[in-house]
C-alpha positions in Angstrom: -1.0 23.1 -12.9 -2.8 25.4 -10.7 -5.8 24.3 -11.3 -5.0 20.7 -10.3 -6.1 21.6 -6.4 -9.1 22.1 -7.8 -10.4 20.6 -10.7 -8.5 17.4 -9.9 -10.5 17.5 -6.3 -14.1 17.8 -8.5 -13.1 15.6 -11.2 -12.3 13.0 -8.2 -16.0 13.4 -7.0 -17.3 13.1 -10.2 -15.6 10.1 -11.2 -15.7 8.1 -7.8 -20.1 9.6 -7.6 -20.9 9.0 -11.5 -22.7 11.8 -10.5 -20.9 14.2 -13.7 -23.7 15.8 -15.3 -21.7 18.7 -16.1 -19.4 16.7 -17.2 -21.5 14.6 -19.7 -23.0 18.4 -21.3 -19.7 19.5 -22.1 -18.8 16.2 -24.0 -21.8 16.6 -26.2 -20.5 20.3 -27.6 -16.6 18.9 -27.5 -14.5 20.9 -30.1 -16.9 23.6 -30.4 -16.4 27.1 -31.1 -17.9 28.9 -28.2 -21.3 29.6 -27.0 -24.3 30.1 -29.7 -25.6 33.4 -28.3 -27.8 34.2 -30.9 -30.1 31.7 -28.4 -29.5 34.6 -25.6 -30.6 37.2 -28.2 -33.6 35.5 -28.9 -35.3 34.7 -26.0 -33.5 36.5 -23.0 -31.7 39.8 -23.5 -36.1 40.8 -24.1 -36.1 40.3 -20.2 -32.6 40.5 -18.7 -31.4 43.8 -20.5 -30.5 47.0 -19.2 -33.8 49.1 -19.2 -36.2 45.9 -17.9 -33.5 44.0 -15.2 -35.5 41.2 -15.0 -34.4 39.8 -11.7 -31.7 42.3 -11.2 -29.8 40.3 -14.8 -28.8 42.9 -17.4 -26.9 40.6 -20.1 -25.7 43.7 -22.5 -23.6 44.7 -19.3 -22.0 40.8 -19.7 -19.2 40.1 -21.7 -19.1 37.3 -23.5 -15.2 37.3 -24.1 -14.3 36.7 -20.4 -17.3 34.9 -18.8 -15.0 33.6 -15.9 -15.3 37.5 -14.6 -19.2 37.2 -14.0 -18.7 32.9 -13.3 -21.6 33.3 -10.5 -24.0 34.9 -13.0 -23.1 32.4 -15.7 -23.6 29.2 -13.5 -26.6 30.4 -12.1 -27.6 30.6 -15.9 -26.6 27.2 -16.5 -28.5 26.0 -13.4 -31.8 27.7 -14.8 -31.4 26.6 -18.4 -31.0 23.0 -17.2 -34.1 22.8 -14.7 -36.2 24.0 -17.4 -36.9 27.5 -15.1 -35.8 29.8 -18.1 -37.5 30.7 -20.0 -40.4 31.4 -18.3 -44.3 30.1 -18.6 -45.7 32.1 -21.4 -42.4 33.4 -22.9 -41.4 31.9 -25.8 -39.0 29.0 -25.4 -37.0 27.4 -28.0 -37.1 23.1 -27.8 -35.1 21.4 -25.3 -32.1 20.4 -27.0 -31.1 23.5 -28.1 -31.9 25.0 -24.3 -29.5 21.9 -23.1 -27.2 22.6 -25.9 -26.5 26.4 -24.9 -26.2 25.7 -20.8 -23.4 22.6 -22.5 -21.7 25.1 -24.2 -21.8 28.4 -22.0 -20.6 25.5 -19.2 -17.5 24.8 -21.7 -16.3 27.9 -22.0 -16.5 28.6 -18.4 -14.6 25.2 -17.4 -12.0 26.5 -20.6 -11.6 29.8 -19.1 -11.0 28.1 -15.9 -8.2 26.1 -16.7 -6.4 28.7 -18.2 -6.8 31.6 -15.3 -7.8 29.0 -12.1 -9.5 30.6 -9.2 -10.2 27.6 -7.0 -11.2 29.4 -3.8 -9.5 28.8 -0.4 -9.5 25.5 0.9 -10.6 25.7 5.0 -9.2 23.5 7.1 -11.1 20.8 8.4 -11.3 18.1 11.2 -12.9 15.0 10.9 -15.9 14.6 11.7 -17.3 11.3 14.0 -17.8 8.5 11.3 -14.6 9.7 9.9 -12.2 9.5 13.3 -14.1 5.6 14.4 -13.2 4.9 10.9 -9.9 6.1 11.1 -9.1 4.4 14.2 -10.6 1.2 12.4 -7.8 0.8 9.8 -4.7 2.4 11.8 -5.4 0.1 14.7 -7.7 -2.7 13.8 -9.9 -1.3 16.5 -13.5 -0.5 16.7 -14.0 2.4 18.8 -17.4 3.3 18.0 -18.4 2.8 21.4 -16.2 5.4 22.7 -16.6 7.6 19.7 -20.4 7.7 20.8 -19.4 9.5 23.7 -18.5 12.7 21.8 -20.6 15.6 20.5 -22.2 14.9 17.8 -21.5 17.2 14.9 -24.5 19.2 13.3 -25.0 19.4 9.8 -23.9 22.3 7.3 -25.9 22.4 3.9 -26.9 19.4 5.0 -23.5 17.3 5.4 -22.0 17.0 8.7 -18.5 16.9 6.9 -19.1 20.6 5.8 -15.9 22.4 7.4 -18.2 25.4 8.6 -20.1 23.4 11.0 -16.9 21.5 12.6 -15.9 23.8 15.2 -13.9 22.8 18.2 -14.2 24.2 21.7 -12.8 23.2 25.1 -15.4 20.6 25.6 -14.6 18.4 22.3 -10.7 19.0 22.9 -11.6 17.7 26.6 -13.6 14.6 24.8 -11.2 13.7 22.5 -8.3 13.6 24.9 -10.8 11.1 27.0 -11.3 9.1 24.4 -8.1 8.7 23.1 -6.9 8.2 26.0 -9.2 4.9 26.4 -8.2 4.1 22.7 -4.8 3.8 23.9 -5.1 1.8 26.6 -8.0 -0.6 24.9 -6.2 -1.1 22.1 -2.8 -1.8 23.8 -4.3 -4.0 26.2 -3.7 -2.3 29.7 -4.0 -4.9 32.5 -4.8 -2.0 34.8 -8.2 -1.2 33.3 -11.0 -0.6 35.4 -14.4 -2.1 34.9 -16.3 -0.1 32.8 -20.4 -0.4 31.0 -21.3 -0.1 27.5 -25.0 0.4 27.1 -26.8 -1.2 23.8 -30.0 0.3 22.9 -32.2 -1.6 20.9 -33.5 0.6 17.9 -37.2 2.0 18.5 -39.6 -0.7 16.8 -38.9 -3.4 15.0 -40.2 -6.0 17.9 -41.8 -8.5 15.6 -39.5 -9.7 13.5 -36.3 -11.7 13.3 -32.7 -10.0 13.3 -30.8 -10.6 10.8 -27.5 -12.5 12.1 -29.4 -13.4 15.2 -30.9 -17.4 14.9 -33.9 -18.9 13.3 -37.1 -18.7 15.6 -36.2 -15.2 17.1 -37.4 -12.0 17.3 -36.7 -8.4 18.8 -32.6 -7.9 20.5 -29.9 -6.9 18.5 -26.4 -8.1 17.5 -23.2 -6.3 18.0 -19.7 -6.5 18.0 -18.3 -5.5 21.0 -14.4 -5.4 21.7 -13.3 -7.0 24.7 -10.1 -5.4 25.9 -8.4 -8.1 28.1 -8.8 -11.9 28.9 -11.1 -12.3 31.7 -14.5 -12.3 33.4 -17.6 -10.1 31.6 -21.3 -9.5 33.1 -23.9 -9.7 30.7 -27.3 -8.1 31.7 -30.4 -7.7 29.3 -33.0 -5.5 29.7 -35.6 -7.4 29.1 -39.6 -6.2 29.2 -42.0 -8.7 29.8 -40.1 -11.6 29.0 -39.4 -14.9 31.1 -36.2 -14.5 33.2 -35.6 -18.4 33.3 -34.1 -20.2 30.1 -35.6 -23.6 29.2 -33.6 -25.3 26.2 -37.1 -27.8 26.5 -39.6 -25.2 26.4 -39.4 -23.4 23.0 -42.7 -23.7 22.0 -44.5 -23.1 25.2 -46.0 -19.9 24.2 -43.7 -17.9 26.7 -41.5 -15.2 25.8 -38.0 -16.2 26.5 -34.3 -14.7 26.6 -31.8 -16.1 24.2 -27.9 -14.9 24.2 -25.5 -15.5 21.8 -21.6 -15.5 21.8 -19.7 -15.7 18.4 -22.9 -17.3 17.2 -23.5 -20.0 20.2 -26.2 -20.4 22.0 -24.8 -18.9 25.3 -26.6 -21.1 28.1 -27.3 -20.0 31.6 -29.9 -20.4 34.4 -30.7 -16.2 34.0 -30.2 -15.6 30.6 -30.8 -12.0 31.5 -27.9 -11.5 33.9 -24.4 -13.6 33.8 -20.7 -13.2 34.2 -18.6 -15.2 31.8 -15.0 -15.8 30.7 -14.4 -14.0 27.1 -11.2 -13.8 25.6 -9.9 -10.7 24.4 -10.6 -8.8 21.4 -13.9 -8.3 19.0 -16.8 -10.6 19.4 -20.2 -10.7 18.2 -22.8 -10.6 21.4 -26.4 -11.3 20.2 -29.8 -11.0 22.4 -33.3 -12.1 21.3 -36.8 -13.4 22.4 -37.5 -16.9 21.4 -40.3 -16.8 19.2 -43.0 -19.5 20.3 -44.9 -19.0 17.4 -42.4 -20.0 14.5 -40.8 -23.2 16.3 -41.3 -26.3 14.9 -43.7 -29.0 16.0 -47.3 -29.5 16.0 -47.6 -25.4 16.9 -47.2 -24.7 13.3 -50.6 -25.5 12.3 -52.1 -23.9 15.4 -51.4 -19.9 15.5 -52.5 -19.5 18.6 -49.9 -17.8 20.9 -49.1 -14.6 21.2 -45.9 -12.6 20.8 -45.0 -11.2 24.2 -42.3 -9.3 25.2 -39.6 -7.1 24.4 -35.3 -6.6 24.0 -35.0 -2.6 25.4 -31.0 -2.9 25.8 -27.7 -4.9 26.1 -25.5 -4.0 29.0 -21.6 -4.9 28.9 -19.5 -4.7 31.7 -16.3 -5.8 32.5 -13.4 -6.7 32.4 -13.2 -8.4 36.1 -10.6 -10.5 37.0 -8.0 -9.8 34.0 -5.8 -13.0 33.3 -4.1 -11.1 30.0 -4.1 -8.8 26.9 -4.7 -11.4 25.0 -3.8 -11.6 20.7 -6.1 -9.2 19.4 -6.5 -7.7 16.3 -5.4 -4.5 17.9 -2.4 -5.7 19.0 -1.2 -7.2 15.9 -1.9 -4.4 14.2 0.4 -2.1 16.7 3.3 -4.3 18.0 4.8 -5.0 14.4 8.3 -6.1 16.4 8.4 -7.3 20.1 11.6 -6.5 21.9 13.1 -9.4 23.3 15.3 -7.7 25.8 15.8 -3.9 27.4 18.4 -3.1 24.6 15.7 -3.8 21.9 13.1 -1.1 23.1 13.9 1.8 22.2 14.5 0.8 18.0 11.1 -1.5 18.3 9.1 1.4 19.6 10.8 3.9 17.0 9.7 1.0 13.9 6.3 0.7 15.6 6.0 4.6 15.6 7.5 5.3 12.3 4.9 2.7 10.9 1.7 3.8 12.8 2.4 7.8 12.5 2.7 7.6 9.0 -0.5 6.3 8.7 -1.9 8.2 10.8 -0.4 10.9 9.2 -1.0 10.5 6.0 2.4 11.5 5.0 5.5 10.0 4.3 7.5 9.8 7.7 11.7 9.4 8.8 12.0 7.3 11.4 14.6 9.9 12.5 12.6 12.9 11.7 11.0 15.3 14.2 7.0 13.8 14.4 8.5 10.5 15.5 10.7 12.1 17.6 8.0 13.8 19.9 6.0 10.7 19.8 9.0 8.9 21.4 9.2 11.1 24.4 6.1 10.1 25.4 6.7 6.4 24.6 9.3 7.3 27.7 7.8 8.8 29.5 5.0 5.7 29.6 8.0 3.5 29.8 9.3 5.0 32.8 5.7 4.4 34.6 4.8 0.7 33.2 7.5 -0.6 30.8 7.6 -0.9 27.1 3.4 -1.3 26.1 2.5 1.0 28.1 5.3 3.6 26.9 3.6 2.5 23.5 0.5 3.5 24.8 1.3 6.6 26.1 2.7 7.1 22.4 -0.6 6.0 20.6 -3.0 8.4 22.6 -0.4 11.2 21.7 -0.5 10.6 18.2 -4.4 10.2 18.1 -4.5 14.3 19.8 -2.2 15.3 16.8 -3.4 18.2 14.8 -2.1 16.1 11.8 -4.4 13.2 12.4 -6.9 15.0 13.4 -7.4 17.7 10.6 -7.1 17.4 7.0 -4.1 19.9 6.6 -3.1 21.3 3.4 0.1 22.6 3.3 0.9 26.0 1.0 4.4 25.1 -1.0 7.6 26.6 -0.1 8.2 30.0 -2.6 4.4 30.4 -3.1 3.6 34.0 -2.8 0.3 34.7 -0.5 -3.0 34.7 -2.8 -1.4 32.6 -5.6 -3.0 29.4 -7.4 -1.3 26.1 -6.5 -1.2 22.9 -7.0 -2.0 20.5 -3.9 0.3 17.6 -3.5 -0.4 14.0 -4.3 0.1 13.1 -1.0 -2.7 15.5 0.0 -5.1 14.3 -3.0 -5.1 10.8 -1.9 -6.3 12.0 1.3 -8.9 14.2 0.1 -9.9 10.9 -2.1 -9.9 8.5 0.6 -12.0 10.5 3.0 -14.1 11.0 0.2 -14.6 7.7 -0.6 -14.2 5.7 2.3 -14.4 8.7 5.3 -11.3 7.2 6.2 -7.5 7.4 6.0 -5.6 6.3 2.5 -4.4 2.6 2.6 -0.8 1.7 2.1 -1.2 1.3 -1.7 -2.9 5.0 -2.6 0.0 6.7 -0.3 2.5 4.2 -2.2 1.4 5.5 -5.3 0.9 9.0 -4.0 4.8 8.9 -2.8 5.5 8.2 -6.2 4.2 11.5 -7.6 1.7 9.8 -10.2 -1.7 9.9 -8.2 -2.3 13.1 -10.4 -2.2 11.7 -13.2 -5.7 10.7 -15.0 -4.9 7.6 -15.9 -3.6 6.5 -12.5 -6.1 8.5 -11.0 -9.0 6.9 -12.7 -7.7 3.4 -11.7 -7.2 4.0 -8.2 -10.9 5.3 -7.6 -12.1 2.2 -9.6 -10.1 0.1 -7.1 -11.4 2.1 -4.1 -14.7 1.6 -5.5 -14.8 -1.6 -5.2 -13.3 -1.9 -1.4 -16.1 -2.5 0.9 -14.7 0.5 2.8 -16.7 2.6 -0.2 -19.9 1.3 2.3 -19.0 4.9 4.0 -19.6 6.5 0.3 -23.2 5.0 0.7 -24.2 5.4 4.2 -22.5 9.0 4.6 -22.9 10.7 1.2 -26.1 9.1 0.2 -27.6 9.0 3.4 -27.4 12.7 3.8 -27.8 14.0 0.1 -30.9 11.4 -0.5 -32.2 12.3 3.2 -32.3 8.7 4.4 -30.9 9.9 7.9 -34.3 11.5 8.2 -36.1 8.2 8.0 -35.0 7.7 11.9 -37.1 10.3 12.4 -40.3 10.1 9.9 -43.4 8.9 11.9 -46.3 8.1 9.5 -49.8 7.6 10.2 -50.4 5.0 9.0 -50.7 1.2 10.5 -48.6 -0.5 7.7 -45.3 1.4 8.8 -43.5 -0.2 10.9 -39.2 -0.2 11.8 -39.1 -3.2 9.1 -40.9 -1.1 6.4 -38.4 1.8 7.3 -35.0 -0.1 7.2 -36.5 -2.1 4.0 -37.4 1.7 2.4 -33.6 2.9 3.9 -31.5 -0.4 2.3 -33.6 -0.4 -1.3 -32.4 3.1 -2.2 -28.6 2.1 -0.3 -28.6 -0.5 -2.5 -29.2 1.2 -5.7 -27.3 4.0 -4.9 -23.9 1.2 -4.4 -24.9 -0.2 -7.4 -24.6 3.0 -9.6 -21.6 3.9 -7.9 -19.5 0.7 -7.9 -20.6 -0.1 -12.0 -20.1 3.7 -13.1 -23.8 3.7 -14.5 -24.2 7.2 -14.4 -26.9 9.3 -12.9 -29.7 8.8 -15.1 -29.6 5.3 -13.5 -30.0 6.7 -10.2 -33.1 8.4 -11.6 -35.0 5.6 -13.9 -33.7 2.1 -13.1 -35.4 -0.9 -14.7 -34.7 -2.7 -11.1 -34.3 -2.3 -7.3 -34.0 -4.5 -3.9 -36.8 -6.0 -1.9 -37.7 -7.9 0.7 -40.9 -9.7 1.3 -42.3 -7.0 3.4 -41.2 -4.5 0.8 -42.4 -5.7 -2.0 -45.8 -6.3 0.1 -46.1 -2.6 0.6 -45.5 -1.5 -3.1 -48.3 -4.2 -4.4 -45.2 -6.8 -5.9 -45.6 -10.0 -6.2 -43.4 -13.2 -6.3 -41.1 -12.0 -3.2 -40.4 -13.9 -0.2 -38.2 -13.6 2.4 -36.7 -11.2 4.6 -33.3 -10.5 2.8 -33.0 -8.0 0.2 -32.3 -9.1 -3.4 -32.3 -7.7 -7.1 -36.0 -7.8 -8.5 -36.5 -6.7 -12.4 -39.5 -3.7 -12.5 -42.1 -3.6 -15.7 -41.2 -0.1 -17.8 -44.4 0.9 -16.9 -43.8 0.5 -12.3 -44.1 3.5 -10.6 -41.2 2.5 -8.1 -38.7 2.9 -10.9 -35.8 5.2 -9.7 -35.5 7.3 -6.5 -38.7 8.8 -7.2 -40.5 6.0 -6.3 -38.8 4.5 -3.8 -40.2 5.0 0.1 -37.5 6.0 1.0 -37.4 9.3 -0.4 -41.4 9.5 -0.9 -41.4 9.4 3.4 -38.8 11.4 3.5 -40.6 14.4 1.4 -43.6 14.3 2.9 -45.4 14.8 6.2 -46.9 12.3 8.5 -50.3 12.5 7.8 -50.1 13.3 3.7 -48.0 13.4 0.8 -45.9 17.1 0.3 -46.1 18.1 -3.4 -44.0 21.1 -2.0 -41.4 19.4 0.0 -40.9 16.7 -2.1 -40.6 20.0 -5.5 -38.1 21.9 -3.5 -36.2 18.8 -2.6 -36.1 17.9 -6.4 -35.0 21.3 -7.5 -32.5 22.4 -4.8 -31.0 19.0 -3.9 -31.3 17.1 -7.2 -31.4 19.8 -9.9 -29.1 21.8 -7.6 -31.0 25.2 -8.5 -32.4 27.7 -5.9 -36.3 27.5 -5.0 -37.3 31.1 -6.7 -38.9 33.3 -4.6 -42.8 33.7 -5.3 -43.3 36.1 -8.0 -45.3 40.0 -7.2 -48.8 39.4 -6.3 -48.8 36.0 -4.9 -50.4 35.0 -1.8 -48.2 33.3 0.3 -49.8 33.5 3.6 -52.1 30.6 4.1 -53.3 31.5 7.2 -55.9 33.2 6.7 -58.5 31.9 4.4 -62.0 33.4 2.8 -64.8 32.3 4.3 -67.7 32.4 2.3 -70.7 33.8 3.7 -73.9 31.7 4.8 
């Protein structure tokens, strides 16, 4: 059972992401007696021996009976064989199936030895990164804290991922920022009537001023659509930074040829004399605010036949200020999530506060809590302080802010069971496994069903674990795996900084590249189609712009749809998609070196070898022919 701390977590990731190459290889040799060492003797020992020690490796020094004692070396051997790097070019090489079979046999033997004598290593104490913090607040309080979290220091990436424990350090600056964010979230989620007006600025992403933004009215272009949390019922000021656009809105001038600003609230047109700066009453809660330019080139009427109007103007940003003249807290989703009860008399306040905080802390700390436990007692002390200052709701607000600063919320804590001596292997609990699973698949806290299954002690059972993984993959929250894991593993986030020197490249193409890869990864992940489907998918997702770029006919419209590809299409799989090709190129040309390095290291999981002796790697000095 000691291997549970390592193997269950690893298998969870394999089931969830379907990228289980080693597992598939192991299945092909199930029941085999052990590795066929004659392959090693015939093709490897001639160089890797005590006398030659090619690559500082001598197989005659390694024990075949206890592979786990040299597991680092054998894992390296497996990677070298699977990626075709060994035996080297010019040396005798057996058929591909023989190499794959031997690598799978060694992997199966290693797994078997690890199962009998596990060594899961040490799990560092990891805090939530910004995406996980935002998602946890969303699922805990039904509150969108993305605008607040945007003010927190941004994490670096370690080994390509920003949830790497090695880069999630804590500084006094970060602690101060987290404290400020917790207090603001507590006030806005509860609906503190003493909130002072604040401003939130939403910049329009670079480029992309030429087409209609998804979700905004047809006949518009540029701009953006945001979901903004309005903390109170009150007046709010909307400011649109529109460059080169008309400031006067004329409902009859859609086809005037001038660029005019249009503002929408929850899909409805907001009619104002000056749509770039105005105040309107808005009820508390999340609302969609859209801002765009009316595209006079696409209006209905005779102008459709005469394409003579130039596209002018652009939206730079949207700013929302407020609240002013606050009238009440409203009935927001966050208040519904927080106030599971509400006292009708002062005598009911302590009991109701205990119920509220027990429910929320159980979800926030990801473990069952007793209403009379010390965790809830600590939160109630903050409730009492807030209540003395401003009544019941301020007491809840104080307790919430304290909860969001608790290490049990900010960190993924796994405790060593009582009675286990230092250095001994032990199984993580089902409660801790639930957090590992939810933060991998959802980048967020476990939901009630997952917590209940973990509390029953059955989550580690293979059938139950597989059922929960399948359920979570179908959930919309699994989009986080696509955006966070695939976005970093497949370098989709690098597209934001890519600036190819090609006049055909623009923001729409950049967006299409990203969406195509995300949709393919999502499809493979949710249907458990396997790694090879990513590499040779017979279909992809395209819109008109992307299809035109690829030279694929018959695709119209801006929306992405699934398109079947012919057998000989160069666009089949990841390596034919514009996202991968752009991210592994330089600005003015393709780069076989960058792309090859990425394939070897990120797809095949093998380090790029150093050049052999005698190979010149300094290309700065070139031989100049004599005249």
